[in-house]
All heavy atoms as an XYZ file, in Angstrom:
716
protein
N      72.838      3.144    -44.301
C      72.872      2.242    -43.171
C      73.950      1.191    -43.421
O      73.845      0.367    -44.318
C      71.499      1.584    -43.017
C      71.437      0.528    -41.984
S      69.780     -0.034    -41.633
C      69.664     -1.456    -42.681
N      75.002      1.230    -42.617
C      76.078      0.258    -42.729
C      75.732     -0.944    -41.864
O      75.444     -0.812    -40.684
C      77.426      0.869    -42.286
C      78.519     -0.168    -42.358
C      77.770      2.070    -43.138
N      75.764     -2.106    -42.482
C      75.416     -3.342    -41.779
C      76.684     -4.176    -41.627
O      77.458     -4.325    -42.562
C      74.343     -4.129    -42.566
C      74.019     -5.432    -41.890
C      73.096     -3.290    -42.731
N      76.873     -4.705    -40.435
C      78.048     -5.518    -40.148
C      77.653     -6.894    -39.642
O      76.617     -7.062    -39.007
C      78.906     -4.857    -39.077
C      79.646     -3.664    -39.567
C      80.828     -3.408    -38.664
N      81.665     -2.384    -39.208
C      82.719     -2.610    -39.982
N      83.062     -3.832    -40.279
N      83.440     -1.617    -40.440
N      78.509     -7.862    -39.933
C      78.383     -9.201    -39.349
C      79.449     -9.269    -38.268
O      80.633     -9.101    -38.542
C      78.606    -10.302    -40.400
C      77.595    -10.162    -41.527
C      78.512    -11.675    -39.764
C      77.811    -11.123    -42.666
N      79.019     -9.460    -37.027
C      79.954     -9.434    -35.919
C      79.508    -10.375    -34.808
O      78.489    -11.048    -34.920
C      80.122     -8.014    -35.390
C      78.851     -7.399    -34.881
C      79.093     -5.969    -34.495
N      77.872     -5.335    -34.053
C      77.743     -4.053    -33.876
N      78.750     -3.257    -34.116
N      76.600     -3.541    -33.466
N      80.300    -10.410    -33.746
C      80.022    -11.286    -32.616
C      79.335    -10.503    -31.502
O      79.730     -9.387    -31.196
C      81.326    -11.878    -32.068
C      82.134    -12.730    -33.033
C      83.441    -13.152    -32.377
C      81.353    -13.935    -33.479
N      78.315    -11.100    -30.901
C      77.665    -10.561    -29.708
C      77.976    -11.520    -28.562
O      77.680    -12.706    -28.655
C      76.165    -10.426    -29.919
N      78.553    -10.996    -27.499
C      79.027    -11.858    -26.418
C      77.911    -12.228    -25.445
O      77.111    -11.402    -25.044
C      80.136    -11.167    -25.646
C      80.718    -12.074    -24.588
C      81.797    -11.394    -23.801
N      82.104    -12.202    -22.631
C      83.315    -12.523    -22.258
N      84.337    -12.092    -22.927
N      83.492    -13.260    -21.186
N      77.888    -13.494    -25.070
C      77.004    -14.019    -24.036
C      77.856    -14.922    -23.153
O      79.055    -15.001    -23.316
C      75.837    -14.803    -24.648
C      74.900    -13.936    -25.427
C      75.035    -13.784    -26.801
C      73.896    -13.251    -24.785
C      74.185    -12.980    -27.506
C      73.030    -12.436    -25.493
C      73.171    -12.303    -26.854
N      77.236    -15.623    -22.229
C      77.983    -16.493    -21.338
C      78.356    -15.749    -20.075
O      77.821    -14.693    -19.759
N      79.295    -16.313    -19.335
C      79.709    -15.679    -18.091
C      81.201    -15.394    -18.111
O      81.882    -15.716    -19.095
C      79.330    -16.558    -16.904
C      79.804    -17.982    -16.988
C      79.225    -18.808    -15.871
C      79.643    -20.250    -16.061
N      79.106    -21.108    -15.034
N      81.673    -14.809    -17.028
C      83.073    -14.431    -16.958
C      83.958    -15.666    -17.107
O      83.696    -16.713    -16.504
C      83.326    -13.758    -15.612
C      84.718    -13.241    -15.442
C      84.888    -12.549    -14.146
N      84.204    -13.287    -13.085
C      84.097    -12.857    -11.868
N      84.586    -11.694    -11.534
N      83.482    -13.586    -10.951
N      84.976    -15.556    -17.925
C      85.931    -16.627    -18.227
C      85.300    -17.812    -18.957
O      85.926    -18.862    -19.078
C      86.632    -17.125    -16.964
C      87.490    -16.056    -16.341
O      88.063    -15.226    -17.053
N      87.568    -16.042    -15.027
N      84.076    -17.668    -19.434
C      83.428    -18.715    -20.234
C      82.599    -18.032    -21.321
O      81.375    -18.094    -21.306
C      82.565    -19.603    -19.364
N      83.256    -17.357    -22.276
C      82.493    -16.612    -23.280
C      81.786    -17.533    -24.265
O      82.195    -18.672    -24.501
C      83.565    -15.784    -23.988
C      84.807    -16.584    -23.839
C      84.685    -17.252    -22.491
N      80.715    -17.011    -24.812
C      79.932    -17.686    -25.843
C      79.406    -16.574    -26.732
O      78.934    -15.562    -26.227
C      78.783    -18.460    -25.195
C      78.006    -19.287    -26.172
C      78.478    -20.517    -26.576
C      76.813    -18.826    -26.692
C      77.771    -21.285    -27.484
C      76.102    -19.582    -27.595
C      76.581    -20.820    -27.987
N      79.500    -16.731    -28.038
C      79.149    -15.647    -28.943
C      78.046    -16.061    -29.910
O      78.030    -17.204    -30.372
C      80.367    -15.212    -29.763
C      81.492    -14.648    -28.936
C      82.530    -15.454    -28.497
C      81.513    -13.304    -28.590
C      83.561    -14.935    -27.744
C      82.548    -12.768    -27.837
C      83.570    -13.595    -27.418
O      84.587    -13.080    -26.666
N      77.180    -15.128    -30.230
C      76.259    -15.274    -31.353
C      76.860    -14.516    -32.524
O      77.374    -13.406    -32.349
C      74.882    -14.680    -31.035
C      74.012    -15.613    -30.255
O      74.329    -16.787    -30.100
N      72.905    -15.114    -29.755
N      76.810    -15.102    -33.703
C      77.221    -14.403    -34.919
C      75.975    -13.691    -35.421
O      74.983    -14.337    -35.763
C      77.772    -15.385    -35.962
C      78.946    -16.162    -35.376
C      78.176    -14.647    -37.223
C      79.422    -17.312    -36.232
N      76.010    -12.351    -35.432
C      74.811    -11.567    -35.711
C      75.046    -10.577    -36.836
O      76.175    -10.197    -37.140
C      74.332    -10.801    -34.452
C      73.988    -11.762    -33.337
C      75.361     -9.805    -33.985
N      73.935    -10.142    -37.437
C      73.931     -9.053    -38.403
C      73.298     -7.871    -37.694
O      72.185     -7.975    -37.175
C      73.107     -9.410    -39.661
C      73.051     -8.250    -40.612
C      73.681    -10.639    -40.325
N      74.020     -6.750    -37.624
C      73.478     -5.579    -36.951
C      74.030     -4.314    -37.596
O      74.983     -4.363    -38.378
C      73.819     -5.597    -35.460
O      75.206     -5.541    -35.285
N      73.417     -3.192    -37.261
C      73.892     -1.919    -37.770
C      75.209     -1.576    -37.099
O      75.427     -1.887    -35.930
C      72.869     -0.831    -37.505
C      71.598     -1.007    -38.301
C      70.627      0.128    -38.051
O      70.940      1.107    -37.401
N      69.434     -0.030    -38.585
N      76.097     -0.936    -37.835
C      77.438     -0.661    -37.342
C      77.432      0.277    -36.143
O      78.291      0.186    -35.271
C      78.296     -0.074    -38.453
N      76.470      1.175    -36.048
C      76.450      2.160    -34.964
C      75.784      1.650    -33.692
O      75.804      2.330    -32.681
C      75.746      3.424    -35.429
C      76.529      4.153    -36.477
C      75.849      5.430    -36.849
N      76.727      6.203    -37.696
C      76.780      7.510    -37.703
N      75.988      8.202    -36.923
N      77.601      8.138    -38.500
N      75.207      0.481    -33.731
C      74.554     -0.076    -32.549
C      75.596     -0.681    -31.612
O      76.693     -1.048    -32.023
C      73.553     -1.168    -32.938
C      72.392     -0.671    -33.753
C      71.347     -0.105    -32.850
C      70.121      0.257    -33.667
N      69.005      0.608    -32.845
N      75.228     -0.837    -30.343
C      76.113     -1.436    -29.352
C      76.311     -2.927    -29.645
O      75.511     -3.547    -30.344
C      75.526     -1.253    -27.950
N      77.345     -3.492    -29.063
C      77.710     -4.884    -29.343
C      76.592     -5.857    -29.018
O      76.333     -6.785    -29.769
C      78.965     -5.242    -28.540
C      79.380     -6.688    -28.688
C      80.471     -7.068    -27.756
N      79.965     -7.108    -26.385
C      80.715     -7.280    -25.323
N      82.005     -7.408    -25.457
N      80.187     -7.326    -24.125
N      75.927     -5.685    -27.892
C      74.911     -6.639    -27.468
C      73.496     -6.124    -27.669
O      72.566     -6.630    -27.054
C      75.123     -7.028    -26.005
C      76.342     -7.903    -25.836
O      76.779     -8.551    -26.772
N      76.904     -7.912    -24.656
N      73.317     -5.127    -28.522
C      71.966     -4.646    -28.792
C      71.217     -5.656    -29.665
O      71.799     -6.613    -30.183
C      72.018     -3.291    -29.485
O      72.639     -3.414    -30.738
N      69.930     -5.427    -29.846
C      69.112     -6.370    -30.614
C      69.580     -6.399    -32.079
O      69.618     -5.371    -32.738
C      67.648     -5.965    -30.542
C      66.731     -6.952    -31.211
C      65.283     -6.583    -31.010
C      64.401     -7.599    -31.701
N      62.991     -7.251    -31.571
N      69.914     -7.574    -32.590
C      70.421     -7.661    -33.968
C      69.295     -7.716    -34.997
O      68.138     -7.972    -34.665
C      71.198     -8.979    -33.963
C      70.480     -9.806    -32.965
C      70.005     -8.857    -31.899
N      69.672     -7.512    -36.250
C      68.738     -7.690    -37.355
C      68.442     -9.178    -37.522
O      67.300     -9.586    -37.696
C      69.319     -7.101    -38.657
C      69.538     -5.592    -38.504
C      68.420     -7.400    -39.838
C      70.288     -4.965    -39.652
N      69.504     -9.994    -37.458
C      69.351    -11.450    -37.609
C      70.506    -12.159    -36.911
O      71.634    -11.667    -36.905
C      69.346    -11.819    -39.093
C      69.107    -13.264    -39.374
C      69.001    -13.592    -40.868
O      69.011    -12.669    -41.684
O      68.934    -14.780    -41.172
N      70.243    -13.314    -36.348
C      71.272    -14.162    -35.750
C      71.622    -15.241    -36.770
O      70.762    -16.004    -37.206
C      70.789    -14.801    -34.428
C      71.859    -15.728    -33.863
C      70.420    -13.728    -33.427
N      72.902    -15.301    -37.154
C      73.338    -16.255    -38.183
C      73.860    -17.564    -37.603
O      73.866    -18.576    -38.289
C      74.436    -15.624    -39.042
C      74.047    -14.383    -39.832
C      75.254    -13.873    -40.597
C      72.897    -14.666    -40.762
N      74.332    -17.531    -36.366
C      74.871    -18.756    -35.798
C      75.503    -18.493    -34.448
O      75.307    -17.440    -33.847
N      76.289    -19.464    -33.987
C      76.956    -19.366    -32.696
C      78.424    -19.736    -32.839
O      78.820    -20.433    -33.783
C      76.311    -20.302    -31.657
O      76.399    -21.642    -32.129
C      74.868    -19.942    -31.397
N      79.220    -19.259    -31.872
C      80.652    -19.536    -31.850
C      81.069    -19.723    -30.397
O      80.836    -18.857    -29.561
C      81.424    -18.387    -32.493
C      82.924    -18.446    -32.319
C      83.652    -19.532    -32.789
C      83.613    -17.416    -31.711
C      85.018    -19.596    -32.639
C      84.986    -17.457    -31.561
C      85.677    -18.545    -32.028
O      87.043    -18.605    -31.878
N      81.664    -20.864    -30.084
C      82.164    -21.146    -28.749
C      83.687    -21.223    -28.843
O      84.235    -22.196    -29.368
C      81.582    -22.463    -28.238
C      81.903    -22.717    -26.786
O      82.586    -21.881    -26.171
O      81.467    -23.753    -26.272
N      84.415    -20.208    -28.351
C      85.870    -20.173    -28.534
C      86.662    -21.078    -27.599
O      87.865    -21.233    -27.777
C      86.206    -18.705    -28.257
C      85.168    -18.266    -27.298
C      83.911    -19.005    -27.705
N      86.009    -21.682    -26.626
C      86.723    -22.563    -25.701
C      86.877    -23.938    -26.360
O      85.886    -24.567    -26.721
C      85.973    -22.677    -24.366
C      85.889    -21.292    -23.728
C      86.652    -23.675    -23.446
C      85.055    -21.232    -22.491
N      88.125    -24.396    -26.546
C      88.332    -25.678    -27.232
C      87.686    -26.853    -26.493
O      87.796    -26.979    -25.285
C      89.847    -25.838    -27.265
C      90.385    -24.470    -27.064
C      89.387    -23.750    -26.214
N      87.006    -27.682    -27.258
C      86.371    -28.893    -26.732
C      87.248    -30.092    -27.071
O      87.890    -30.126    -28.117
C      84.995    -29.094    -27.376
C      84.057    -27.923    -27.214
C      83.421    -27.962    -25.854
C      82.359    -26.913    -25.724
N      82.839    -25.619    -25.315
N      87.279    -31.107    -26.208
C      88.063    -32.300    -26.536
C      87.422    -33.043    -27.710
O      86.213    -32.988    -27.896
C      88.015    -33.132    -25.254
C      86.835    -32.631    -24.508
C      86.642    -31.195    -24.898
N      88.233    -33.733    -28.500
C      87.669    -34.497    -29.619
C      86.753    -35.605    -29.116
O      86.921    -36.108    -27.996
C      88.889    -35.060    -30.334
C      90.007    -34.934    -29.374
C      89.671    -33.842    -28.419
N      85.769    -36.011    -29.930
C      84.771    -36.990    -29.479
C      85.342    -38.325    -29.023
O      84.899    -38.890    -28.044
C      83.873    -37.183    -30.694
C      84.203    -36.116    -31.647
C      85.517    -35.555    -31.279
N      86.320    -38.844    -29.708
C      86.865    -40.156    -29.362
C      88.184    -40.061    -28.600
O      88.856    -41.080    -28.394
C      87.065    -40.989    -30.632
C      85.797    -41.249    -31.447
C      86.127    -41.991    -32.725
C      84.792    -42.031    -30.619
N      88.567    -38.849    -28.210
C      89.804    -38.685    -27.466
C      91.043    -38.637    -28.335
O      92.136    -38.515    -27.827
N      90.893    -38.728    -29.642
C      92.035    -38.686    -30.549
C      91.960    -37.425    -31.377
O      90.896    -36.992    -31.786
C      92.034    -39.902    -31.471
C      92.177    -41.207    -30.741
C      92.133    -42.381    -31.692
O      92.101    -42.166    -32.905
O      92.128    -43.516    -31.206
N      93.095    -36.822    -31.646
C      93.141    -35.629    -32.465
C      93.224    -34.365    -31.624
O      93.437    -34.398    -30.417
N      93.067    -33.227    -32.300
C      93.198    -31.935    -31.646
C      91.852    -31.461    -31.107
O      90.806    -31.797    -31.645
C      93.723    -30.902    -32.648
C      95.101    -31.224    -33.185
C      95.722    -30.137    -34.026
C      94.771    -29.307    -34.830
N      95.414    -28.369    -35.724
N      91.866    -30.640    -30.051
C      90.628    -30.018    -29.584
C      90.075    -29.082    -30.666
O      90.817    -28.574    -31.502
C      91.065    -29.227    -28.354
C      92.362    -29.823    -27.943
C      92.994    -30.358    -29.188
N      88.773    -28.852    -30.645
C      88.157    -28.016    -31.674
C      87.259    -26.965    -31.039
O      86.770    -27.132    -29.926
C      87.358    -28.866    -32.670
C      86.190    -29.571    -32.044
C      84.925    -29.005    -32.077
C      86.352    -30.797    -31.408
C      83.849    -29.655    -31.503
C      85.283    -31.443    -30.829
C      84.030    -30.866    -30.873
N      87.067    -25.861    -31.763
C      86.163    -24.796    -31.343
C      84.860    -24.982    -32.095
O      84.861    -25.202    -33.299
C      86.772    -23.438    -31.641
C      88.049    -23.201    -30.875
C      88.654    -21.876    -31.210
C      89.940    -21.672    -30.454
N      90.561    -20.388    -30.754
N      83.749    -24.893    -31.394
C      82.440    -25.178    -31.970
C      81.885    -23.950    -32.694
O      81.717    -22.892    -32.081
C      81.485    -25.617    -30.862
C      80.189    -26.162    -31.401
O      80.189    -26.676    -32.527
O      79.178    -26.090    -30.681
N      81.623    -24.098    -33.999
C      81.035    -23.025    -34.803
C      79.811    -23.586    -35.507
O      79.889    -24.617    -36.181
C      82.025    -22.507    -35.869
C      83.288    -21.972    -35.222
C      81.372    -21.430    -36.715
C      84.353    -21.611    -36.219
N      78.689    -22.919    -35.347
C      77.473    -23.266    -36.078
C      77.058    -22.026    -36.839
O      76.880    -20.961    -36.249
C      76.375    -23.713    -35.123
C      76.714    -24.994    -34.414
C      75.625    -25.443    -33.506
C      76.073    -26.749    -32.876
N      75.709    -26.861    -31.499
N      76.887    -22.159    -38.158
C      76.628    -21.003    -38.999
C      75.659    -21.372    -40.106
O      75.798    -22.422    -40.735
C      77.946    -20.505    -39.611
C      77.883    -19.312    -40.533
C      77.478    -18.069    -39.754
C      79.228    -19.102    -41.192
N      74.688    -20.507    -40.342
C      73.766    -20.658    -41.468
C      74.452    -20.027    -42.680
O      74.407    -18.817    -42.879
C      72.438    -19.960    -41.157
C      71.395    -20.184    -42.231
O      71.715    -20.794    -43.264
O      70.256    -19.735    -42.023
N      75.131    -20.869    -43.473
C      75.946    -20.351    -44.572
C      75.118    -19.673    -45.653
O      75.574    -18.710    -46.255
C      76.794    -21.470    -45.197
O      75.942    -22.546    -45.578
C      77.836    -21.963    -44.219
N      73.912    -20.149    -45.902
C      73.075    -19.531    -46.929
C      72.737    -18.093    -46.547
O      72.820    -17.178    -47.386
C      71.797    -20.343    -47.132
N      72.368    -17.869    -45.298
C      72.041    -16.508    -44.847
C      73.295    -15.632    -44.793
O      73.251    -14.443    -45.098
C      71.355    -16.529    -43.488
C      69.990    -17.164    -43.508
C      69.052    -16.495    -44.498
N      68.739    -15.125    -44.093
C      68.125    -14.234    -44.867
N      67.742    -14.562    -46.073
N      67.894    -13.020    -44.436
N      74.440    -16.215    -44.419
C      75.686    -15.449    -44.393
C      76.058    -14.994    -45.805
O      76.441    -13.845    -46.007
C      76.805    -16.286    -43.793
N      75.916    -15.893    -46.787
C      76.202    -15.514    -48.177
C      75.242    -14.436    -48.659
O      75.629    -13.528    -49.392
C      76.118    -16.740    -49.085
C      77.290    -17.675    -48.939
C      77.162    -18.862    -49.861
C      78.282    -19.848    -49.651
N      78.159    -21.031    -50.500
N      73.970    -14.528    -48.249
C      72.996    -13.506    -48.623
C      73.422    -12.136    -48.088
O      73.458    -11.156    -48.838
C      71.603    -13.853    -48.096
C      70.655    -12.672    -48.154
C      70.075    -12.305    -49.357
C      70.383    -11.920    -47.025
C      69.236    -11.211    -49.422
C      69.547    -10.829    -47.078
C      68.967    -10.469    -48.279
O      68.147     -9.373    -48.343
N      73.756    -12.068    -46.800
C      74.107    -10.784    -46.210
C      75.402    -10.239    -46.798
O      75.531     -9.027    -47.001
C      74.202    -10.901    -44.696
C      72.855    -10.862    -44.062
C      72.175    -11.913    -43.498
C      71.983     -9.732    -43.946
N      70.949    -11.496    -43.051
C      70.801    -10.156    -43.308
C      72.086     -8.400    -44.323
C      69.747     -9.297    -43.029
C      71.034     -7.537    -44.048
C      69.888     -7.988    -43.408
N      76.360    -11.103    -47.093
C      77.580    -10.627    -47.749
C      77.280    -10.126    -49.160
O      77.877     -9.158    -49.620
C      78.627    -11.740    -47.783
C      79.210    -12.123    -46.422
C      80.059    -13.378    -46.567
C      80.016    -10.982    -45.844
N      76.325    -10.774    -49.831
C      75.945    -10.369    -51.182
C      75.258     -9.020    -51.243
O      75.380     -8.295    -52.240
N      74.532     -8.655    -50.199
C      73.840     -7.361    -50.199
C      74.686     -6.265    -49.567
O      74.207     -5.146    -49.404
C      72.450     -7.435    -49.504
C      71.534     -8.349    -50.259
C      72.571     -7.836    -48.061
N      75.934     -6.581    -49.208
C      76.860     -5.539    -48.784
C      77.207     -5.490    -47.316
O      77.841     -4.533    -46.874
N      76.820     -6.476    -46.530
C      77.202     -6.487    -45.118
C      78.707     -6.707    -45.010
O      79.284     -7.498    -45.750
C      76.455     -7.578    -44.368
N      79.339     -6.001    -44.092
C      80.780     -6.089    -43.922
C      81.103     -6.904    -42.667
O      80.727     -6.501    -41.573
C      81.375     -4.691    -43.780
C      81.087     -3.801    -44.947
C      81.490     -2.367    -44.673
O      81.804     -1.999    -43.550
N      81.483     -1.561    -45.718
N      81.794     -8.030    -42.808
C      82.168     -8.781    -41.606
C      83.336     -8.094    -40.905
O      84.204     -7.510    -41.561
C      82.585    -10.145    -42.155
C      83.019     -9.869    -43.543
C      82.188     -8.714    -44.026
N      83.362     -8.134    -39.571
C      84.543     -7.627    -38.882
C      85.657     -8.661    -39.040
O      85.445     -9.750    -39.551
C      84.248     -7.268    -37.427
C      83.951     -8.443    -36.550
O      83.928     -9.581    -36.998
N      83.707     -8.184    -35.289
N      86.852     -8.325    -38.597
C      88.000     -9.181    -38.916
C      87.904    -10.546    -38.242
O      88.353    -11.546    -38.814
C      89.304     -8.476    -38.566
C      89.493     -8.205    -37.114
C      88.988     -7.155    -36.394
C      90.214     -9.008    -36.194
N      89.360     -7.237    -35.093
C      90.120     -8.375    -34.936
C      90.922    -10.186    -36.301
C      90.716     -8.901    -33.802
C      91.514    -10.699    -35.168
C      91.411    -10.054    -33.937
N      87.310    -10.640    -37.080
C      87.193    -11.938    -36.409
C      86.200    -12.826    -37.147
O      86.490    -13.986    -37.463
C      86.747    -11.749    -34.933
C      86.507    -13.094    -34.283
C      87.775    -10.959    -34.180
N      85.035    -12.303    -37.446
C      84.001    -13.078    -38.127
C      84.447    -13.434    -39.539
O      84.212    -14.539    -40.010
C      82.657    -12.318    -38.144
C      81.642    -13.037    -38.984
C      82.152    -12.130    -36.739
N      85.116    -12.518    -40.227
C      85.595    -12.799    -41.581
C      86.523    -13.997    -41.616
O      86.396    -14.880    -42.465
N      87.445    -14.076    -40.654
C      88.381    -15.195    -40.608
C      87.664    -16.488    -40.238
O      87.926    -17.542    -40.832
C      89.487    -14.895    -39.599
N      86.743    -16.429    -39.278
C      86.036    -17.632    -38.858
C      85.115    -18.148    -39.956
O      85.041    -19.352    -40.197
C      85.233    -17.357    -37.578
C      86.091    -17.073    -36.369
C      86.956    -18.252    -35.964
O      86.604    -19.401    -36.267
O      88.010    -17.999    -35.351
N      84.397    -17.255    -40.621
C      83.477    -17.661    -41.683
C      84.250    -18.264    -42.847
O      83.857    -19.271    -43.412
C      82.610    -16.469    -42.137
C      81.862    -16.797    -43.415
C      81.640    -16.085    -41.044
N      85.408    -17.670    -43.184
C      86.206    -18.197    -44.284
C      86.721    -19.594    -43.948
O      86.662    -20.504    -44.761
C      87.386    -17.263    -44.576
C      88.196    -17.693    -45.786
C      87.398    -17.660    -47.073
O      86.570    -16.787    -47.268
N      87.643    -18.620    -47.935
N      87.205    -19.797    -42.716
C      87.685    -21.125    -42.306
C      86.561    -22.134    -42.270
O      86.739    -23.290    -42.658
N      85.385    -21.719    -41.829
C      84.234    -22.616    -41.764
C      83.792    -23.003    -43.175
O      83.492    -24.167    -43.440
C      83.090    -21.919    -41.023
C      81.876    -22.777    -40.818
C      81.817    -23.670    -39.771
C      80.773    -22.698    -41.667
C      80.698    -24.475    -39.563
C      79.661    -23.474    -41.477
C      79.611    -24.358    -40.435
O      78.516    -25.128    -40.237
N      83.777    -22.042    -44.100
C      83.368    -22.325    -45.479
C      84.359    -23.258    -46.152
O      83.967    -24.178    -46.887
C      83.242    -21.011    -46.265
N      85.659    -23.060    -45.905
C      86.676    -23.943    -46.492
C      86.526    -25.367    -45.967
O      86.636    -26.326    -46.714
C      88.083    -23.422    -46.177
C      88.396    -22.142    -46.918
O      87.675    -21.808    -47.891
O      89.369    -21.449    -46.532
N      86.244    -25.514    -44.676
C      86.094    -26.849    -44.082
C      84.832    -27.528    -44.605
O      84.804    -28.742    -44.819
C      86.054    -26.757    -42.568
N      83.768    -26.756    -44.823
C      82.518    -27.327    -45.292
C      82.623    -27.792    -46.749
O      82.010    -28.792    -47.135
C      81.381    -26.310    -45.149
N      83.400    -27.072    -47.564
C      83.555    -27.432    -48.979
C      84.483    -28.617    -49.156
O      84.285    -29.436    -50.038
C      84.094    -26.238    -49.759
C      83.083    -25.126    -49.919
C      83.661    -23.914    -50.615
O      84.842    -23.991    -51.056
O      82.971    -22.908    -50.733
N      85.554    -28.690    -48.357
C      86.567    -29.713    -48.592
C      86.450    -30.856    -47.732
O      86.030    -31.855    -47.590
């Protein structure tokens, strides 16, 4: 059983919203996942005080993500890049 960490799309047309999920590789994109690890909103939000660059909202349970990566779950290329950037920002 190959397990992947990938995005499941929600929201409406031209306003996507994604759940970061753990699911079997052969299942459909929006099928019921094994576990939901977090959310990702790709539409840039304005900064809180009006200064700086817009940001994309990512919420991720890093402990569960590390667990699934440790037991062999394979992130797809989008989730891999987002999780790595999120982990770097959280550490530094």
